[in-house]
N, CA, C and O atoms as a GROMACS GRO file, in nm:
protein
  456
    1VAL      N    1   8.320  20.362   6.721
    1VAL     CA    2   8.275  20.317   6.589
    1VAL      C    3   8.395  20.312   6.495
    1VAL      O    4   8.475  20.405   6.490
    2GLN      N    5   8.407  20.202   6.422
    2GLN     CA    6   8.516  20.187   6.325
    2GLN      C    7   8.460  20.157   6.187
    2GLN      O    8   8.369  20.075   6.171
    3LEU      N    9   8.516  20.225   6.087
    3LEU     CA   10   8.478  20.204   5.948
    3LEU      C   11   8.603  20.163   5.872
    3LEU      O   12   8.705  20.231   5.879
    4GLN      N   13   8.594  20.054   5.800
    4GLN     CA   14   8.710  20.001   5.726
    4GLN      C   15   8.675  19.997   5.577
    4GLN      O   16   8.590  19.919   5.534
    5ALA      N   17   8.741  20.084   5.501
    5ALA     CA   18   8.716  20.092   5.356
    5ALA      C   19   8.812  20.001   5.280
    5ALA      O   20   8.926  19.982   5.320
    6SER      N   21   8.763  19.946   5.171
    6SER     CA   22   8.846  19.861   5.085
    6SER      C   23   8.795  19.868   4.942
    6SER      O   24   8.685  19.917   4.916
    7GLY      N   25   8.877  19.819   4.849
    7GLY     CA   26   8.832  19.806   4.711
    7GLY      C   27   8.891  19.906   4.614
    7GLY      O   28   8.863  19.898   4.494
    8GLY      N   29   8.972  19.999   4.661
    8GLY     CA   30   9.033  20.095   4.571
    8GLY      C   31   9.138  20.030   4.483
    8GLY      O   32   9.173  19.913   4.502
    9GLY      N   33   9.189  20.107   4.386
    9GLY     CA   34   9.291  20.054   4.299
    9GLY      C   35   9.310  20.141   4.177
    9GLY      O   36   9.262  20.254   4.170
   10LEU      N   37   9.382  20.085   4.080
   10LEU     CA   38   9.412  20.153   3.955
   10LEU      C   39   9.329  20.090   3.844
   10LEU      O   40   9.324  19.967   3.830
   11VAL      N   41   9.263  20.175   3.767
   11VAL     CA   42   9.178  20.125   3.659
   11VAL      C   43   9.186  20.222   3.542
   11VAL      O   44   9.211  20.341   3.561
   12GLN      N   45   9.165  20.171   3.423
   12GLN     CA   46   9.163  20.258   3.305
   12GLN      C   47   9.028  20.328   3.293
   12GLN      O   48   8.926  20.279   3.343
   13ALA      N   49   9.029  20.441   3.226
   13ALA     CA   50   8.904  20.514   3.201
   13ALA      C   51   8.803  20.422   3.134
   13ALA      O   52   8.836  20.346   3.043
   14GLY      N   53   8.680  20.431   3.180
   14GLY     CA   54   8.574  20.343   3.131
   14GLY      C   55   8.556  20.217   3.211
   14GLY      O   56   8.459  20.144   3.193
   15GLY      N   57   8.650  20.190   3.301
   15GLY     CA   58   8.644  20.069   3.382
   15GLY      C   59   8.556  20.086   3.504
   15GLY      O   60   8.489  20.187   3.521
   16SER      N   61   8.557  19.983   3.588
   16SER     CA   62   8.471  19.979   3.707
   16SER      C   63   8.551  19.937   3.829
   16SER      O   64   8.650  19.864   3.821
   17LEU      N   65   8.505  19.985   3.942
   17LEU     CA   66   8.556  19.943   4.072
   17LEU      C   67   8.439  19.938   4.170
   17LEU      O   68   8.339  20.006   4.152
   18ARG      N   69   8.454  19.856   4.273
   18ARG     CA   70   8.353  19.848   4.378
   18ARG      C   71   8.421  19.872   4.511
   18ARG      O   72   8.512  19.798   4.549
   19LEU      N   73   8.377  19.974   4.581
   19LEU     CA   74   8.429  20.003   4.714
   19LEU      C   75   8.333  19.945   4.818
   19LEU      O   76   8.212  19.939   4.798
   20SER      N   77   8.391  19.904   4.929
   20SER     CA   78   8.311  19.850   5.038
   20SER      C   79   8.359  19.911   5.169
   20SER      O   80   8.479  19.931   5.188
   21CYS      N   81   8.267  19.938   5.257
   21CYS     CA   82   8.298  19.993   5.389
   21CYS      C   83   8.233  19.905   5.494
   21CYS      O   84   8.111  19.897   5.502
   22ALA      N   85   8.315  19.841   5.575
   22ALA     CA   86   8.264  19.757   5.683
   22ALA      C   87   8.255  19.838   5.811
   22ALA      O   88   8.351  19.904   5.850
   23VAL      N   89   8.140  19.834   5.874
   23VAL     CA   90   8.115  19.911   5.997
   23VAL      C   91   8.098  19.813   6.112
   23VAL      O   92   8.032  19.710   6.098
   24ASN      N   93   8.156  19.846   6.226
   24ASN     CA   94   8.150  19.753   6.339
   24ASN      C   95   8.030  19.781   6.429
   24ASN      O   96   8.033  19.756   6.550
   25ARG      N   97   7.925  19.832   6.368
   25ARG     CA   98   7.801  19.857   6.440
   25ARG      C   99   7.686  19.843   6.339
   25ARG      O  100   7.706  19.858   6.219
   26ARG      N  101   7.567  19.813   6.390
   26ARG     CA  102   7.453  19.802   6.300
   26ARG      C  103   7.434  19.934   6.226
   26ARG      O  104   7.416  20.038   6.288
   27ILE      N  105   7.438  19.928   6.092
   27ILE     CA  106   7.434  20.053   6.016
   27ILE      C  107   7.299  20.122   6.024
   27ILE      O  108   7.288  20.240   5.990
   28LEU      N  109   7.195  20.050   6.066
   28LEU     CA  110   7.063  20.114   6.075
   28LEU      C  111   7.057  20.217   6.189
   28LEU      O  112   6.962  20.296   6.194
   29VAL      N  113   7.156  20.217   6.279
   29VAL     CA  114   7.152  20.316   6.387
   29VAL      C  115   7.194  20.454   6.336
   29VAL      O  116   7.172  20.554   6.404
   30PHE      N  117   7.256  20.459   6.218
   30PHE     CA  118   7.307  20.585   6.166
   30PHE      C  119   7.203  20.658   6.081
   30PHE      O  120   7.125  20.595   6.009
   31ASN      N  121   7.201  20.790   6.091
   31ASN     CA  122   7.109  20.870   6.010
   31ASN      C  123   7.151  20.873   5.864
   31ASN      O  124   7.069  20.874   5.773
   32ILE      N  125   7.285  20.874   5.844
   32ILE     CA  126   7.341  20.883   5.710
   32ILE      C  127   7.464  20.792   5.704
   32ILE      O  128   7.545  20.790   5.797
   33VAL      N  129   7.478  20.718   5.596
   33VAL     CA  130   7.601  20.646   5.565
   33VAL      C  131   7.636  20.677   5.420
   33VAL      O  132   7.547  20.693   5.336
   34GLY      N  133   7.764  20.687   5.392
   34GLY     CA  134   7.798  20.721   5.254
   34GLY      C  135   7.946  20.733   5.229
   34GLY      O  136   8.029  20.684   5.305
   35TRP      N  137   7.976  20.801   5.117
   35TRP     CA  138   8.112  20.815   5.070
   35TRP      C  139   8.141  20.960   5.031
   35TRP      O  140   8.059  21.028   4.969
   36TYR      N  141   8.260  21.006   5.070
   36TYR     CA  142   8.316  21.132   5.024
   36TYR      C  143   8.446  21.099   4.948
   36TYR      O  144   8.496  20.987   4.955
   37ARG      N  145   8.497  21.196   4.878
   37ARG     CA  146   8.628  21.180   4.815
   37ARG      C  147   8.704  21.311   4.819
   37ARG      O  148   8.646  21.420   4.829
   38GLN      N  149   8.837  21.299   4.811
   38GLN     CA  150   8.922  21.416   4.811
   38GLN      C  151   9.034  21.396   4.710
   38GLN      O  152   9.116  21.305   4.724
   39ALA      N  153   9.035  21.481   4.609
   39ALA     CA  154   9.140  21.479   4.507
   39ALA      C  155   9.253  21.571   4.551
   39ALA      O  156   9.230  21.661   4.632
   40PRO      N  157   9.374  21.551   4.501
   40PRO     CA  158   9.487  21.637   4.540
   40PRO      C  159   9.458  21.784   4.513
   40PRO      O  160   9.416  21.822   4.404
   41GLY      N  161   9.480  21.866   4.615
   41GLY     CA  162   9.460  22.009   4.602
   41GLY      C  163   9.316  22.054   4.606
   41GLY      O  164   9.288  22.172   4.584
   42LYS      N  165   9.224  21.962   4.634
   42LYS     CA  166   9.082  21.998   4.636
   42LYS      C  167   9.021  21.963   4.771
   42LYS      O  168   9.077  21.886   4.848
   43GLN      N  169   8.906  22.022   4.796
   43GLN     CA  170   8.835  21.994   4.920
   43GLN      C  171   8.763  21.859   4.912
   43GLN      O  172   8.732  21.810   4.803
   44ARG      N  173   8.740  21.803   5.026
   44ARG     CA  174   8.663  21.679   5.032
   44ARG      C  175   8.520  21.708   4.987
   44ARG      O  176   8.461  21.809   5.026
   45GLU      N  177   8.466  21.619   4.906
   45GLU     CA  178   8.332  21.641   4.852
   45GLU      C  179   8.248  21.515   4.865
   45GLU      O  180   8.299  21.404   4.866
   46LEU      N  181   8.118  21.536   4.875
   46LEU     CA  182   8.026  21.424   4.883
   46LEU      C  183   8.020  21.352   4.749
   46LEU      O  184   8.013  21.415   4.644
   47VAL      N  185   8.024  21.219   4.755
   47VAL     CA  186   8.003  21.138   4.636
   47VAL      C  187   7.859  21.084   4.635
   47VAL      O  188   7.784  21.106   4.540
   48ALA      N  189   7.823  21.015   4.741
   48ALA     CA  190   7.689  20.958   4.751
   48ALA      C  191   7.663  20.918   4.895
   48ALA      O  192   7.756  20.884   4.969
   49ASP      N  193   7.537  20.923   4.935
   49ASP     CA  194   7.502  20.874   5.067
   49ASP      C  195   7.360  20.819   5.068
   49ASP      O  196   7.283  20.839   4.975
   50ILE      N  197   7.330  20.750   5.175
   50ILE     CA  198   7.197  20.695   5.198
   50ILE      C  199   7.146  20.755   5.328
   50ILE      O  200   7.211  20.745   5.432
   51ARG      N  201   7.031  20.817   5.322
   51ARG     CA  202   6.973  20.886   5.438
   51ARG      C  203   6.846  20.815   5.481
   51ARG      O  204   6.772  20.760   5.399
   52LYS      N  205   6.823  20.816   5.611
   52LYS     CA  206   6.703  20.751   5.662
   52LYS      C  207   6.580  20.814   5.600
   52LYS      O  208   6.575  20.935   5.580
   53PRO      N  209   6.475  20.727   5.569
   53PRO     CA  210   6.476  20.583   5.588
   53PRO      C  211   6.561  20.507   5.486
   53PRO      O  212   6.624  20.408   5.523
   54SER      N  213   6.564  20.550   5.359
   54SER     CA  214   6.645  20.480   5.260
   54SER      C  215   6.662  20.562   5.134
   54SER      O  216   6.658  20.508   5.023
   55TYR      N  217   6.680  20.691   5.149
   55TYR     CA  218   6.691  20.782   5.035
   55TYR      C  219   6.836  20.791   4.991
   55TYR      O  220   6.924  20.821   5.072
   56SER      N  221   6.862  20.766   4.862
   56SER     CA  222   6.996  20.774   4.807
   56SER      C  223   7.018  20.910   4.744
   56SER      O  224   6.931  20.963   4.674
   57ASN      N  225   7.135  20.967   4.771
   57ASN     CA  226   7.169  21.101   4.726
   57ASN      C  227   7.305  21.095   4.655
   57ASN      O  228   7.398  21.033   4.706
   58TYR      N  229   7.315  21.159   4.537
   58TYR     CA  230   7.437  21.153   4.458
   58TYR      C  231   7.485  21.291   4.418
   58TYR      O  232   7.405  21.382   4.398
   59ALA      N  233   7.616  21.307   4.408
   59ALA     CA  234   7.673  21.426   4.345
   59ALA      C  235   7.639  21.424   4.197
   59ALA      O  236   7.629  21.318   4.136
   60ASP      N  237   7.620  21.541   4.141
   60ASP     CA  238   7.584  21.550   3.998
   60ASP      C  239   7.689  21.483   3.910
   60ASP      O  240   7.656  21.424   3.806
   61SER      N  241   7.814  21.492   3.951
   61SER     CA  242   7.923  21.442   3.868
   61SER      C  243   7.926  21.289   3.858
   61SER      O  244   7.990  21.235   3.768
   62VAL      N  245   7.856  21.220   3.949
   62VAL     CA  246   7.862  21.073   3.947
   62VAL      C  247   7.726  21.010   3.922
   62VAL      O  248   7.717  20.889   3.901
   63ARG      N  249   7.622  21.090   3.924
   63ARG     CA  250   7.487  21.034   3.906
   63ARG      C  251   7.477  20.963   3.772
   63ARG      O  252   7.518  21.015   3.669
   64GLY      N  253   7.422  20.842   3.776
   64GLY     CA  254   7.410  20.761   3.655
   64GLY      C  255   7.528  20.669   3.632
   64GLY      O  256   7.519  20.576   3.552
   65ARG      N  257   7.639  20.693   3.700
   65ARG     CA  258   7.758  20.608   3.686
   65ARG      C  259   7.787  20.530   3.814
   65ARG      O  260   7.834  20.417   3.807
   66PHE      N  261   7.758  20.589   3.928
   66PHE     CA  262   7.785  20.527   4.058
   66PHE      C  263   7.653  20.484   4.122
   66PHE      O  264   7.550  20.548   4.102
   67THR      N  265   7.660  20.377   4.199
   67THR     CA  266   7.544  20.330   4.273
   67THR      C  267   7.586  20.296   4.415
   67THR      O  268   7.678  20.218   4.438
   68ILE      N  269   7.518  20.357   4.511
   68ILE     CA  270   7.546  20.328   4.651
   68ILE      C  271   7.443  20.228   4.702
   68ILE      O  272   7.326  20.232   4.663
   69SER      N  273   7.487  20.139   4.788
   69SER     CA  274   7.396  20.041   4.846
   69SER      C  275   7.445  20.006   4.987
   69SER      O  276   7.559  20.036   5.023
   70ARG      N  277   7.360  19.943   5.063
   70ARG     CA  278   7.400  19.898   5.196
   70ARG      C  279   7.353  19.755   5.216
   70ARG      O  280   7.248  19.715   5.166
   71ASP      N  281   7.431  19.680   5.288
   71ASP     CA  282   7.395  19.543   5.324
   71ASP      C  283   7.372  19.543   5.474
   71ASP      O  284   7.467  19.546   5.553
   72ILE      N  285   7.248  19.539   5.512
   72ILE     CA  286   7.213  19.550   5.653
   72ILE      C  287   7.263  19.429   5.732
   72ILE      O  288   7.304  19.442   5.848
   73ALA      N  289   7.258  19.314   5.671
   73ALA     CA  290   7.302  19.192   5.741
   73ALA      C  291   7.453  19.193   5.765
   73ALA      O  292   7.500  19.146   5.868
   74GLN      N  293   7.528  19.246   5.668
   74GLN     CA  294   7.674  19.248   5.678
   74GLN      C  295   7.727  19.378   5.738
   74GLN      O  296   7.846  19.388   5.769
   75ASN      N  297   7.639  19.477   5.755
   75ASN     CA  298   7.680  19.609   5.805
   75ASN      C  299   7.789  19.670   5.717
   75ASN      O  300   7.893  19.715   5.765
   76THR      N  301   7.762  19.670   5.588
   76THR     CA  302   7.854  19.731   5.492
   76THR      C  303   7.781  19.835   5.408
   76THR      O  304   7.660  19.828   5.387
   77VAL      N  305   7.858  19.931   5.361
   77VAL     CA  306   7.809  20.032   5.267
   77VAL      C  307   7.897  20.020   5.143
   77VAL      O  308   8.019  20.028   5.151
   78ASN      N  309   7.834  20.002   5.028
   78ASN     CA  310   7.908  19.974   4.906
   78ASN      C  311   7.888  20.083   4.803
   78ASN      O  312   7.784  20.149   4.798
   79LEU      N  313   7.989  20.101   4.720
   79LEU     CA  314   7.982  20.200   4.613
   79LEU      C  315   8.030  20.132   4.484
   79LEU      O  316   8.149  20.106   4.467
   80GLN      N  317   7.936  20.106   4.395
   80GLN     CA  318   7.970  20.051   4.265
   80GLN      C  319   7.996  20.168   4.170
   80GLN      O  320   7.910  20.253   4.149
   81MET      N  321   8.117  20.170   4.113
   81MET     CA  322   8.157  20.281   4.027
   81MET      C  323   8.182  20.228   3.886
   81MET      O  324   8.274  20.149   3.863
   82ASN      N  325   8.100  20.272   3.794
   82ASN     CA  326   8.112  20.231   3.654
   82ASN      C  327   8.150  20.349   3.566
   82ASN      O  328   8.134  20.465   3.604
   83ASN      N  329   8.200  20.316   3.449
   83ASN     CA  330   8.239  20.419   3.352
   83ASN      C  331   8.326  20.526   3.418
   83ASN      O  332   8.299  20.646   3.407
   84LEU      N  333   8.428  20.483   3.486
   84LEU     CA  334   8.515  20.575   3.560
   84LEU      C  335   8.589  20.669   3.468
   84LEU      O  336   8.624  20.634   3.355
   85GLU      N  337   8.612  20.788   3.517
   85GLU     CA  338   8.680  20.893   3.443
   85GLU      C  339   8.805  20.935   3.522
   85GLU      O  340   8.811  20.917   3.643
   86PRO      N  341   8.906  20.991   3.452
   86PRO     CA  342   9.025  21.039   3.524
   86PRO      C  343   8.990  21.138   3.635
   86PRO      O  344   9.060  21.146   3.736
   87GLU      N  345   8.883  21.213   3.617
   87GLU     CA  346   8.842  21.311   3.718
   87GLU      C  347   8.790  21.245   3.846
   87GLU      O  348   8.772  21.312   3.948
   88ASP      N  349   8.767  21.116   3.842
   88ASP     CA  350   8.724  21.043   3.962
   88ASP      C  351   8.842  21.003   4.051
   88ASP      O  352   8.822  20.950   4.160
   89THR      N  353   8.963  21.029   4.005
   89THR     CA  354   9.082  20.997   4.084
   89THR      C  355   9.082  21.076   4.214
   89THR      O  356   9.075  21.199   4.214
   90ALA      N  357   9.089  21.003   4.326
   90ALA     CA  358   9.083  21.067   4.458
   90ALA      C  359   9.100  20.959   4.564
   90ALA      O  360   9.100  20.840   4.535
   91VAL      N  361   9.115  21.005   4.687
   91VAL     CA  362   9.102  20.916   4.801
   91VAL      C  363   8.956  20.917   4.843
   91VAL      O  364   8.898  21.023   4.865
   92TYR      N  365   8.899  20.799   4.854
   92TYR     CA  366   8.757  20.784   4.888
   92TYR      C  367   8.745  20.745   5.035
   92TYR      O  368   8.812  20.654   5.083
   93TYR      N  369   8.656  20.817   5.106
   93TYR     CA  370   8.635  20.795   5.249
   93TYR      C  371   8.489  20.756   5.274
   93TYR      O  372   8.397  20.821   5.224
   94CYS      N  373   8.471  20.650   5.349
   94CYS     CA  374   8.335  20.621   5.392
   94CYS      C  375   8.309  20.693   5.525
   94CYS      O  376   8.401  20.721   5.601
   95TYR      N  377   8.183  20.722   5.550
   95TYR     CA  378   8.149  20.790   5.673
   95TYR      C  379   8.010  20.751   5.717
   95TYR      O  380   7.929  20.698   5.641
   96ALA      N  381   7.986  20.779   5.844
   96ALA     CA  382   7.856  20.751   5.903
   96ALA      C  383   7.824  20.862   6.002
   96ALA      O  384   7.912  20.914   6.071
   97ARG      N  385   7.697  20.899   6.007
   97ARG     CA  386   7.654  21.005   6.097
   97ARG      C  387   7.543  20.954   6.187
   97ARG      O  388   7.444  20.895   6.142
   98GLN      N  389   7.562  20.977   6.317
   98GLN     CA  390   7.462  20.941   6.416
   98GLN      C  391   7.437  21.063   6.503
   98GLN      O  392   7.522  21.102   6.582
   99GLY      N  393   7.320  21.123   6.487
   99GLY     CA  394   7.293  21.246   6.558
   99GLY      C  395   7.385  21.355   6.507
   99GLY      O  396   7.385  21.386   6.388
  100HIS      N  397   7.464  21.414   6.597
  100HIS     CA  398   7.558  21.518   6.558
  100HIS      C  399   7.701  21.465   6.545
  100HIS      O  400   7.794  21.543   6.529
  101LEU      N  401   7.718  21.334   6.553
  101LEU     CA  402   7.850  21.273   6.549
  101LEU      C  403   7.878  21.216   6.410
  101LEU      O  404   7.795  21.145   6.353
  102ASN      N  405   7.997  21.247   6.356
  102ASN     CA  406   8.041  21.194   6.229
  102ASN      C  407   8.158  21.099   6.250
  102ASN      O  408   8.248  21.127   6.330
  103TYR      N  409   8.157  20.988   6.181
  103TYR     CA  410   8.263  20.888   6.189
  103TYR      C  411   8.319  20.867   6.048
  103TYR      O  412   8.245  20.861   5.950
  104TRP      N  413   8.453  20.855   6.040
  104TRP     CA  414   8.520  20.842   5.911
  104TRP      C  415   8.605  20.716   5.906
  104TRP      O  416   8.664  20.674   6.005
  105GLY      N  417   8.610  20.657   5.786
  105GLY     CA  418   8.704  20.549   5.760
  105GLY      C  419   8.839  20.606   5.721
  105GLY      O  420   8.856  20.728   5.714
  106GLN      N  421   8.935  20.519   5.695
  106GLN     CA  422   9.072  20.561   5.673
  106GLN      C  423   9.100  20.605   5.530
  106GLN      O  424   9.206  20.662   5.504
  107GLY      N  425   9.011  20.581   5.436
  107GLY     CA  426   9.031  20.622   5.298
  107GLY      C  427   9.093  20.512   5.214
  107GLY      O  428   9.174  20.433   5.261
  108THR      N  429   9.052  20.509   5.088
  108THR     CA  430   9.108  20.414   4.993
  108THR      C  431   9.131  20.488   4.860
  108THR      O  432   9.045  20.562   4.814
  109GLN      N  433   9.248  20.465   4.801
  109GLN     CA  434   9.287  20.539   4.681
  109GLN      C  435   9.223  20.478   4.556
  109GLN      O  436   9.227  20.357   4.535
  110VAL      N  437   9.164  20.565   4.476
  110VAL     CA  438   9.113  20.526   4.344
  110VAL      C  439   9.187  20.610   4.240
  110VAL      O  440   9.187  20.733   4.247
  111THR      N  441   9.251  20.543   4.146
  111THR     CA  442   9.324  20.612   4.041
  111THR      C  443   9.273  20.564   3.906
  111THR      O  444   9.271  20.444   3.877
  112VAL      N  445   9.231  20.660   3.824
  112VAL     CA  446   9.177  20.628   3.692
  112VAL      C  447   9.271  20.685   3.587
  112VAL      O  448   9.291  20.807   3.581
  113SER      N  449   9.328  20.600   3.506
  113SER     CA  450   9.421  20.645   3.402
  113SER      C  451   9.347  20.669   3.271
  113SER      O  452   9.248  20.602   3.240
  114SER      N  453   9.397  20.766   3.196
  114SER     CA  454   9.332  20.800   3.069
  114SER      C  455   9.387  20.718   2.954
  114SER      O  456   9.343  20.734   2.840
   0.00000   0.00000   0.00000
């Protein structure tokens, strides 16, 4: 299984970015698809995920600002990030879980300037 993340970049506080994760398998086979992030010196943390059948789950710090979605036809998992804050600066990783197996993408850098 391969996950390819894209869409990161540099944005000013209050701006928006959209991340996309392309999966080389039908995403409906996975129990969970979503995004984690890791800031310098911090542990990797959950940002948002979608759990079967279609329940969306968000970290408290991003709820109301970020929206996760999936495109079943394109086999992509997307993260729309609005009203970005400097604290959102991190490397963002997409992931997928099937049974007890976890798959990770390569990460994409998001930098939010104040």
